[in-house]
C-alpha positions in Angstrom: 59.7 -22.6 27.4 58.3 -19.2 28.0 59.0 -18.9 23.9 56.7 -21.7 23.1 54.1 -20.7 25.3 53.8 -17.1 23.8 53.8 -18.4 20.0 51.1 -20.6 20.9 49.2 -17.7 22.8 49.3 -15.6 19.4 48.5 -18.3 17.5 45.3 -18.8 19.9 44.0 -15.4 19.8 44.9 -15.0 15.5 42.3 -18.2 15.6 39.8 -16.8 17.9 39.8 -13.5 16.1 39.4 -14.9 12.4 36.2 -16.6 13.6 34.9 -13.4 14.9 35.6 -11.9 11.6 33.9 -14.6 10.2 30.8 -15.2 12.4 30.2 -11.3 12.1 30.9 -11.1 8.4 28.2 -13.7 8.4 25.8 -11.5 10.1 26.5 -8.6 7.8 25.6 -10.5 4.9 22.4 -11.5 6.8 21.6 -8.5 7.6 22.3 -6.6 4.0 20.1 -9.7 2.9 17.4 -8.7 5.3 17.5 -4.5 4.6 17.4 -5.9 0.7 14.4 -7.9 1.0 12.4 -5.5 3.1 13.6 -2.2 2.0 14.6 -2.3 -1.9 12.3 -5.1 -2.7 9.6 -4.1 -0.7 8.7 -7.5 1.0 6.7 -7.2 4.5 9.4 -9.5 6.0 12.4 -11.4 4.8 12.9 -15.3 4.5 16.0 -17.6 4.5 15.1 -20.8 3.5 11.5 -21.6 4.5 12.5 -19.1 7.9 11.7 -15.6 9.0 12.5 -13.6 11.8 10.3 -10.6 13.7 10.8 -8.4 16.8 7.8 -8.4 19.0 6.3 -5.1 19.7 4.0 -5.6 22.5 3.5 -7.9 25.8 0.5 -9.9 24.5 2.3 -13.3 25.1 3.3 -12.5 28.9 6.4 -14.6 30.1 6.8 -16.6 27.1 7.9 -13.8 24.4 8.8 -10.8 26.1 8.9 -7.2 23.7 12.1 -7.0 22.3 12.1 -11.0 21.5 13.0 -11.9 18.6 11.1 -15.2 17.4 12.1 -17.3 14.6 9.4 -18.1 12.6 9.6 -21.6 9.9 7.0 -21.9 7.5 4.3 -25.0 8.1 1.3 -26.4 6.4 0.1 -28.1 9.3 -1.0 -26.0 12.3 -2.1 -27.7 15.0 -3.8 -26.6 18.5 -1.5 -24.8 21.0 0.9 -23.9 18.3 2.1 -20.3 18.7 1.7 -18.5 14.8 2.7 -15.3 13.4 0.1 -13.9 10.9 -0.8 -11.3 8.5 -4.3 -9.1 10.0 -4.7 -5.8 8.5 -1.2 -5.5 7.2 0.0 -5.9 10.6 2.2 -9.0 11.8 0.8 -11.1 15.3 2.0 -13.9 17.3 -0.6 -15.5 19.1 -1.4 -19.0 20.4 -3.8 -20.8 18.2 -6.8 -21.8 20.2 -9.4 -23.2 18.0 -9.4 -24.7 14.6 -11.8 -26.2 12.2 -12.3 -26.0 8.0 -9.1 -24.1 7.2 -10.0 -21.2 9.5 -8.0 -20.9 12.7 -8.8 -18.6 16.3 -6.1 -17.7 17.8 -5.6 -15.7 21.3 -2.2 -14.2 23.0 -1.5 -15.8 26.6 -2.0 -12.5 28.3 -4.8 -11.1 26.5 -9.1 -12.1 27.6 -10.2 -11.7 24.1 -10.1 -13.8 21.4 -9.1 -12.6 18.1 -11.0 -12.7 15.1 -10.9 -16.0 12.8 -8.2 -15.9 10.5 -7.3 -18.3 7.4 -4.4 -20.5 6.7 -3.3 -18.1 3.6 -2.9 -15.5 7.0 -0.4 -17.6 8.6 2.7 -16.6 7.6 4.5 -19.7 10.3 4.7 -21.4 13.2 7.0 -19.8 16.0 10.3 -22.4 16.6 12.6 -20.3 18.5 12.6 -17.3 21.0 15.8 -15.4 20.9 15.3 -13.2 24.4 16.2 -9.3 24.4 17.7 -9.8 20.9 15.7 -6.5 19.9 18.5 -4.3 21.8 21.5 -5.9 20.0 19.8 -6.0 16.8 19.6 -1.5 17.1 23.4 -1.3 18.9 26.0 -4.4 17.6 23.9 -5.7 14.3 23.9 -2.3 12.8 25.4 -2.3 9.8 28.2 0.7 10.2 28.6 -0.9 13.9 29.4 -4.3 12.4 31.6 -2.8 9.6 33.4 -1.2 12.2 33.8 -4.0 14.4 35.2 -6.3 11.2 37.7 -3.4 10.8 39.0 -3.6 14.3 39.3 -6.9 14.5 40.7 -7.7 11.4 43.3 -4.7 12.2 43.7 -6.1 15.5 44.6 -9.8 13.9 47.4 -7.8 11.5 48.7 -7.0 14.7 48.9 -10.1 16.4 50.2 -11.6 13.2 53.3 -9.6 13.1 56.7 -10.6 14.5 57.9 -8.7 17.5 61.2 -7.1 18.0 62.2 -9.8 20.2 61.5 -12.3 17.7 63.3 -10.7 14.6 66.5 -10.0 16.8 66.8 -13.8 17.8 65.8 -14.9 14.3 69.1 -12.6 13.2 71.1 -14.7 16.1 70.0 -18.1 14.9 71.1 -17.4 11.2 74.3 -15.8 12.2 75.3 -18.6 14.2 74.1 -21.0 11.3 76.6 -19.1 9.0 79.6 -19.7 11.5 78.4 -23.6 11.7 78.8 -23.7 8.2 82.2 -21.6 7.4 83.5 -24.8 8.8 82.8 -27.2 5.8 85.8 -27.5 3.9 83.9 -28.2 1.4 80.2 -27.8 -0.7 77.9 -30.8 -0.2 75.2 -31.9 -2.0 72.2 -30.8 0.2 68.9 -31.7 -0.3 66.3 -29.1 1.1 63.6 -31.8 2.2 61.2 -31.1 5.7 62.0 -33.7 7.9 59.8 -35.8 9.6 58.7 -34.7 13.0 59.7 -37.7 15.4 63.4 -36.9 13.7 63.2 -32.9 13.9 66.4 -32.2 15.7 68.5 -35.0 14.2 67.8 -34.7 10.6 67.9 -30.8 10.4 71.4 -31.0 11.6 72.1 -33.5 8.7 70.7 -31.2 6.0 72.7 -28.1 7.1 76.0 -30.2 6.9 77.3 -33.9 6.7 80.1 -33.5 8.7 77.9 -33.8 11.5 81.5 -35.1 13.6 83.2 -32.2 13.1 80.3 -30.3 15.0 81.2 -30.0 19.1 78.3 -31.5 21.7 77.8 -27.8 22.6 77.4 -26.8 19.0 74.7 -29.3 18.5 72.8 -28.6 21.1 73.1 -25.3 20.6 71.8 -25.4 17.4 69.1 -28.1 18.5 67.8 -25.1 20.8 67.4 -22.3 17.6 65.8 -25.1 15.7 63.1 -25.7 18.4 62.2 -22.1 19.0 61.5 -21.6 15.1 58.5 -21.3 13.4 57.9 -24.0 10.3 58.5 -21.4 8.3 60.9 -19.7 9.6 62.8 -23.2 9.6 62.5 -22.8 6.0 65.0 -20.2 5.8 67.9 -22.5 6.8 67.7 -24.4 4.1 67.4 -21.6 1.6 71.0 -20.0 2.7 72.7 -23.0 1.3 74.4 -22.5 -2.0 74.3 -25.5 -4.2 75.7 -25.5 -7.8 73.1 -25.7 -10.7 75.2 -28.7 -12.5 74.9 -30.8 -8.8 71.0 -30.5 -8.8 69.6 -34.3 -10.4 66.1 -34.7 -11.3 64.6 -31.2 -10.2 61.4 -29.5 -11.4 62.0 -26.4 -13.8 59.8 -24.1 -15.1 57.5 -25.3 -17.4 58.2 -23.6 -20.9 55.0 -21.8 -22.2 54.8 -24.3 -25.3 54.3 -27.4 -23.6 51.5 -24.9 -21.1 49.5 -24.4 -24.2 50.0 -27.9 -25.8 49.0 -29.1 -22.3 45.5 -26.9 -22.2 45.0 -27.8 -25.7 45.0 -31.2 -24.8 42.7 -30.7 -21.8 40.2 -28.8 -23.9 40.2 -31.9 -26.3 39.9 -34.4 -23.9 36.6 -32.1 -22.6 35.5 -31.5 -25.8 35.6 -35.0 -26.8 33.2 -35.9 -23.6 31.1 -33.2 -24.3 30.6 -35.0 -27.7 29.6 -38.3 -26.0 26.7 -36.8 -24.3 25.3 -34.1 -27.3 22.1 -34.6 -29.5 21.2 -33.1 -32.4 18.0 -30.6 -32.5 16.9 -33.5 -35.7 17.2 -36.5 -33.1 14.9 -34.5 -30.4 12.7 -33.3 -32.9 11.9 -37.0 -34.7 11.8 -38.5 -31.1 9.3 -35.7 -30.1 7.2 -36.6 -33.3 7.3 -40.4 -31.9 6.2 -39.3 -29.1 2.8 -37.6 -30.5 1.8 -40.4 -32.7 1.1 -42.3 -29.7 -0.9 -39.2 -28.3 -2.2 -37.1 -31.2 -3.8 -34.6 -29.2 -2.9 -33.3 -25.4 -5.4 -30.1 -24.6 -2.4 -28.2 -23.2 1.4 -27.7 -22.4 1.0 -29.5 -19.3 0.1 -32.7 -20.1 2.0 -32.5 -23.6 5.3 -32.1 -21.2 4.4 -34.8 -18.7 4.1 -37.3 -21.4 7.2 -36.6 -22.9 8.2 -36.8 -18.9 7.0 -40.6 -18.3 8.6 -41.6 -21.7 12.1 -40.3 -20.6 11.7 -42.2 -17.0 10.8 -45.6 -19.3 13.8 -45.2 -21.1 15.9 -44.3 -18.0 14.1 -47.7 -17.0 15.2 -49.7 -19.6 18.9 -48.4 -19.4 19.2 -49.4 -15.7 17.5 -52.7 -16.0 20.2 -53.6 -19.0 17.6 -53.8 -21.9 16.4 -56.8 -20.2 13.0 -58.0 -21.1 10.3 -57.5 -18.4 9.3 -60.3 -16.5 5.6 -61.3 -15.2 4.0 -58.5 -13.2 7.3 -56.2 -14.0 5.3 -54.0 -16.6 2.8 -53.0 -14.1 4.9 -52.8 -10.8 6.9 -50.1 -13.1 3.6 -48.6 -14.5 2.4 -48.2 -11.0 5.3 -46.5 -9.4 6.1 -44.0 -12.4 2.7 -42.7 -12.0 3.1 -42.0 -8.4 6.3 -40.8 -9.0 5.3 -38.2 -11.6 2.2 -37.3 -9.0 4.2 -36.7 -6.0 7.5 -35.4 -8.2 5.8 -33.0 -10.5 1.9 -32.4 -8.9 3.1 -32.6 -5.4 0.3 -35.0 -4.8 0.8 -38.3 -2.9 -2.5 -39.6 -2.7 -3.3 -41.5 0.1 -0.4 -42.8 1.1 0.8 -41.5 4.5 4.5 -40.4 4.6 6.9 -41.0 7.4 8.9 -38.3 6.4 7.6 -34.6 6.2 10.7 -32.5 5.8 11.3 -29.8 3.3 13.7 -31.9 1.4 11.8 -32.6 -2.0 13.9 -35.6 -3.1 14.0 -37.0 0.0 10.4 -36.6 0.3 9.8 -38.6 -3.2 12.4 -41.3 -1.9 10.3 -42.0 1.1 6.8 -42.4 -1.2 8.6 -44.8 -3.6 9.8 -47.1 -0.4 6.1 -46.6 1.1 4.7 -47.7 -2.0 6.3 -50.6 -2.5 5.4 -51.7 0.7 1.9 -51.2 0.1 2.1 -53.3 -3.2 3.5 -55.9 -1.2 1.2 -55.7 1.1 -1.8 -56.3 -1.3 -0.5 -58.8 -3.9 -2.4 -62.1 -3.4 -1.4 -64.1 -6.5 0.9 -66.8 -7.0 4.1 -65.2 -8.2 7.0 -66.0 -5.3 9.2 -63.3 -6.6 6.6 -60.7 -6.8 8.6 -58.8 -3.8 11.9 -59.3 -4.9 10.8 -57.1 -8.5 8.9 -54.8 -6.5 12.0 -54.5 -4.7 14.2 -54.0 -7.8 11.9 -51.3 -9.3 11.9 -48.9 -6.2 15.6 -48.9 -6.3 15.8 -48.2 -10.1 12.9 -45.3 -9.5 14.9 -44.0 -6.8 18.2 -43.8 -8.3 15.7 -42.4 -11.5 14.6 -39.4 -8.6 18.7 -38.6 -7.7 19.8 -38.6 -11.1 17.1 -36.5 -12.1 18.7 -33.9 -9.6 22.0 -34.9 -10.5 21.2 -33.9 -14.1 21.3 -30.1 -12.9 24.9 -30.1 -12.4 26.5 -27.8 -15.1 30.1 -29.6 -15.1 29.7 -32.4 -17.4 33.2 -34.4 -15.2 31.3 -34.1 -12.0 28.4 -35.3 -12.8 29.8 -38.6 -14.3 31.2 -38.8 -11.1 28.2 -38.4 -9.1 26.4 -40.6 -11.8 28.4 -43.3 -11.0 28.2 -42.8 -7.2 24.6 -42.7 -7.8 24.6 -46.3 -9.5 27.1 -48.1 -7.0 24.8 -46.9 -4.2 21.5 -48.0 -5.6 22.1 -51.4 -8.2 24.8 -53.6 -7.8 26.1 -54.2 -11.4 28.9 -57.4 -10.4 29.1 -58.5 -13.9 29.6 -54.9 -15.4 33.1 -53.8 -16.2 33.8 -49.9 -15.7 34.1 -49.2 -19.2 30.4 -50.4 -19.6 29.3 -48.7 -16.7 31.2 -45.6 -18.0 28.7 -46.2 -21.5 25.9 -46.8 -19.4 26.5 -43.2 -17.8 26.8 -41.6 -21.3 23.8 -43.1 -22.5 22.0 -41.8 -19.7 22.9 -38.6 -19.9 22.0 -38.4 -23.4 18.4 -39.5 -22.7 18.0 -36.8 -20.3 19.6 -34.5 -22.7 17.3 -35.3 -25.3 13.9 -35.1 -23.4 15.3 -31.4 -21.6 15.4 -30.5 -25.5 11.8 -31.6 -26.1 10.8 -29.9 -23.3 12.4 -26.5 -24.3 11.4 -27.0 -28.0 7.5 -27.7 -27.2 8.2 -24.2 -24.7 9.8 -22.2 -27.8 6.7 -22.9 -30.1 4.5 -21.3 -27.8 6.5 -18.3 -26.9 5.8 -15.2 -29.3 7.7 -12.1 -29.6 4.2 -10.0 -30.0 2.9 -11.0 -26.6 4.7 -11.7 -23.0 3.7 -12.1 -19.6 4.2 -9.3 -16.6 4.0 -10.9 -12.9 2.9 -8.3 -10.8 3.5 -9.4 -7.1 0.7 -9.4 -4.6 1.0 -8.5 -0.7 0.6 -12.1 0.2 3.5 -14.9 0.0 4.0 -16.3 -3.6 0.9 -14.8 -5.3 0.9 -12.6 -8.8 -1.4 -11.3 -10.3 -0.8 -11.8 -14.3 -0.6 -9.5 -16.8 -0.9 -9.5 -21.0 1.6 -7.2 -22.6 1.5 -6.7 -26.3 4.7 -6.0 -28.1 3.1 -4.9 -31.2 4.5 -1.5 -32.6 1.1 1.0 -34.2 1.0 4.0 -36.1 0.8 7.3 -34.2 -2.7 7.8 -36.2 -4.0 5.5 -33.4 -4.2 6.7 -29.9 -3.1 4.8 -26.6 -6.8 5.1 -25.9 -8.2 3.2 -28.5 -5.3 1.1 -28.9 -5.6 -0.1 -25.0 -9.6 -0.4 -25.5 -9.3 -3.0 -28.9 -6.7 -5.0 -26.8 -8.9 -5.4 -23.5 -12.4 -5.4 -24.9 -14.4 -7.1 -27.4 -13.0 -10.2 -29.4 -9.6 -9.0 -30.1 -9.6 -9.3 -26.0 -11.5 -12.9 -25.9 -8.7 -14.2 -28.3 -5.9 -12.7 -25.9 -7.4 -15.2 -23.0 -6.0 -18.6 -25.0 -2.2 -16.5 -26.0 -2.4 -15.3 -21.5 -3.7 -19.2 -20.9 -0.7 -21.2 -23.3 2.1 -19.0 -22.1 1.2 -19.1 -17.9 0.4 -23.3 -18.4 4.2 -22.9 -19.7 5.6 -21.0 -17.1 3.7 -23.9 -14.9 5.4 -26.4 -16.6 8.8 -24.6 -15.2 7.5 -24.5 -11.9 6.4 -28.2 -11.8 10.0 -28.6 -12.6 11.8 -26.7 -10.6 9.2 -27.8 -7.7 8.0 -24.5 -7.4 4.5 -25.6 -6.4 3.2 -23.4 -4.2 2.9 -20.2 -6.0 -0.5 -18.7 -7.1 -1.3 -17.1 -10.4 -4.3 -14.6 -10.9 -5.6 -14.0 -14.2 -8.9 -12.2 -15.8 -11.1 -13.2 -18.2 -13.4 -10.8 -19.9 -17.0 -10.8 -19.2 -18.2 -11.3 -22.5 -16.6 -14.8 -22.7 -19.0 -16.2 -20.4 -22.0 -15.5 -23.0 -19.9 -17.5 -25.5 -20.2 -21.4 -24.6 -17.8 -22.4 -27.4 -14.8 -20.4 -26.7 -15.5 -20.4 -22.9 -15.2 -24.2 -23.1 -12.0 -24.0 -25.3 -9.9 -22.2 -22.7 -10.9 -24.2 -19.5 -10.4 -26.9 -21.7 -6.9 -25.7 -21.6 -6.7 -25.2 -18.2 -8.7 -28.4 -17.1 -5.2 -29.9 -15.0 -5.1 -30.8 -11.9 -1.3 -28.5 -11.4 -3.0 -25.5 -13.2 -6.5 -25.5 -11.1 -4.7 -25.6 -7.9 -2.2 -22.5 -9.0 -4.4 -20.4 -11.4 -7.1 -18.3 -10.2 -9.6 -16.6 -12.2 -10.5 -13.2 -10.9 -13.7 -11.5 -11.2 -15.1 -7.5 -11.4 -18.2 -8.1 -8.7 -21.0 -7.7 -11.4 -19.6 -10.3 -13.6 -19.7 -12.6 -10.4 -23.9 -11.5 -10.0 -24.5 -12.0 -13.8 -22.6 -15.5 -14.6 -23.3 -17.0 -11.0 -24.7 -20.2 -12.6 -21.6 -20.5 -15.3 -19.0 -20.1 -11.9 -20.5 -22.6 -10.1 -20.6 -25.0 -12.4 -16.6 -24.5 -12.9 -16.3 -24.3 -9.2 -17.7 -27.7 -8.8 -14.8 -28.6 -11.6 -12.0 -28.0 -9.7 -11.2 -24.3 -11.1 -11.2 -21.1 -8.6 -12.2 -17.9 -8.6 -11.7 -14.3 -7.3 -13.4 -11.0 -6.9 -12.4 -7.6 -7.4 -14.9 -5.5 -4.9 -13.3 -2.3 -6.0 -15.7 -1.4 -8.1 -19.0 -1.9 -5.8 -20.2 1.0 -3.6 -22.3 -0.8 -1.7 -23.2 -3.9 -1.1 -26.2 -5.7 0.0 -26.8 -8.4 2.4 -28.8 -10.4 -0.4 -25.6 -10.8 -2.3 -23.0 -11.6 0.3 -23.6 -15.1 -0.1 -22.4 -15.1 -3.4 -18.8 -14.6 -1.6 -18.9 -17.9 0.1 -18.4 -19.7 -3.1 -14.7 -17.9 -4.1 -11.7 -18.3 -2.4 -10.6 -14.7 -1.9 -11.7 -11.3 -1.9 -9.6 -8.2 -3.0 -10.5 -4.9 -1.5 -8.1 -1.8 -1.7 -7.5 0.0 1.8 -9.0 3.3 0.3 -11.8 1.8 -0.5 -12.4 0.6 3.0 -12.7 4.4 4.5 -15.1 5.2 1.6 -17.8 2.2 1.9 -19.9 0.1 4.2 -17.7 -3.2 2.8 -16.0 -4.1 6.0 -19.1 -3.7 7.4 -21.4 -5.5 6.2 -19.1 -8.7 5.3 -19.8 -11.7 8.3 -16.8 -12.3 10.2 -16.3 -15.5 8.8 -15.7 -13.9 5.1 -13.2 -11.5 6.4 -10.2 -14.4 6.6 -10.8 -14.6 2.5 -9.5 -10.1 2.1 -6.7 -9.5 0.2 -6.1 -6.0 0.7 -5.2 -5.0 -2.6 -6.2 -2.7 -5.7 -5.3 -5.2 -8.2 -7.4 -4.2 -11.1 -4.1 -2.3 -11.5 -1.8 -5.1 -11.8 -4.0 -7.5 -13.8 -4.8 -5.2 -16.6 -8.6 -3.2 -17.2 -11.1 -4.9 -15.8 
C-alpha cells in the first residue's frame, strides 16, 4: 500500500512539474515576442491578437490603477463615457478615464487628477482597459526576466528527470520479481505457446498468471498469492517485462506482423502519391480556362475604372456560380433572383468593404466570418418583414438563400486550407450542416465538393492574373511604417539602371519632378490599388496608406481627373490619404475642397513651414492629419499657434523622408 501511495505521489509531482514547465515556456515565448516587437522591430508597444499590455508608472488613476500595476488594453472602436482608455500623447502613452466625447474627439482625466487632459482624437486611442493586474511590474523585473525564466525552466526540467528515475529500492524490487518469476517458469514441463497480450483491467491478476503459464493448477496457493502481489506492485511498463522473458519458437508463431519489405513500402508510397495526384487533378484548372472565363466576364462590363472594381466583379460572378451549384442548378423561382442579388451585394459590402449599411448587428465580436453570418441573418429577417406581395413561400425562399450565402461565407474561409483532403472533408461537414441534401448520394456529394473547389480555383486564378498584369519589374512599392498603428507612407521605387553619365541627382530630379513624376502617379495608384485588393481579400480593413501627388498635376485637369477616377472607390477613399506640402494646400485650396466633398482624404506636411499665419489656420480644419517632426516644434511657433481642437490631428513624423521628394 505504501508503494502505491509513493508511486502516485511521484506521478503527481511529475505532472505538476510538466505543467509548470509548459506555463513558464509560454510566458517565455510571450516575453521574447514582446522584446522582438519593441526592441528589434521598433514598435512603441506589442500587440497580441488585438490586445496590448502596459505597465503603469504613475498614480494618476488613484486606487483603481496603482504604479507597478499591469493593464491589458483591448483595441476597441466604440469608446464610451467612463471607459478607461490608453492613448498616445506627444510620444507618451497615458491611461485615463473618458469624461467627455463629441464628434470623434475625447476629453480624458485621471481619477486622482484635478485638471482635464487636452482633447484627443480617436486615432490617438490605443484601446480600452479590460483588465488590471495588480503589482505585476515587480514580477516582470524578477521572474519574467528572460534569463530568470530560462534558469527556472531548466531547473524544473532537471527536477522532473530526477523524479522520473527509478529509485534503488524500485530497481532491487524489480530484480527480485524477475528472479521469482524465473523460478515459477522453470517448473513448466514443456514450452507452451504464450500470447503477449495486455489483459483487461477487470481481470488483471488471474489473466496475467494464465499468460505466464497454462498449468496454473501446478502453482500452490501461496505462489499464486505471491505472484499476484508482485504484479500489483509493478508499473504498466514494468509488466511488459514478464512477457518479454517468455521464449517462443519462431515456427510456433501464427498471424504475426513482420517488418514490411522495403519494396512493398515504396509501392505503398507510390500508390498513396498516385491517389493524391488524381485527387489534385480533379480540381486543377488550366491557365487557358482562366483566361477564357475572364474574357467572358469582361464582355459583360467592358471597362472597369480600377482593379478593385474588376476584382469585385469577378467575386460577384464567383459567388453566383457557387450558388448555382449549391442550388443544384435548378431554375430560380419567382422572387429568388431578387433575393439572391440583394444578399450577394450586402455580402460583398460586409465581407470585402467592412460596410454593413444601416443594419444594426447583434454580433459585435472580432470574428469577421461570424459578423458576416450575423449580417446575413439580420438581412433575411428584414427582407421577410418588408415583403408585402402575395408569394406565400417568400419567407421559405429567403431562408434558403440565407443558408446558402452563409455556407458560401464559410467555404471562402475553408478554401484557405492547403491540404486538399482536409479541405474536402471540411466542405463535406459544412454542406451537411447548412443544407440538407436528402436525395444526394455520397458520390454526388463528392462531385459537388470537387466542382465547388474548381470554381474557387478558377476565380482565384483570375485575381492573380489581373494582379500580375499590373505588376512590373520597372517599379515597386515601398511601405514605410509611420508612428501610428497600421499607417504607411508609400514610396514608388524605380528599378531602372542608368548609365553612369547621369548623376543620381539628375535621375532623382527626373523622377520626382515634371512630366515623368506626374505619369509615375498612375503607376503608383495601380500598384497600390492592387495591394488594397489583397487587403480586402485578407480582411485587413484598418490599414491607411499615404501617397504624394506632384503639385504640378493639380494644374492639369485631365491628368488629375484620370488619377482620381482610378482612386474613386469607397475602400480606396477610406484607406488612401493624399499628402500635400503646405504650399500645395494654399495654392490649390478650391480643387482640394471639391475632392474632399467627393470623399477623398487629404493630409499636410508642415515641416517646410517656418512661420504659420493665423489667417491660414482655418485651412487645416478640412484635413485629416498634420505631419510635424518633433525637431520642428522646437524651432518654430507652429504648436503655439495651432488651436487645441486641431492638435489631435498631429502626427509627429518627418514624413517627406518616407514618402519621397515632396
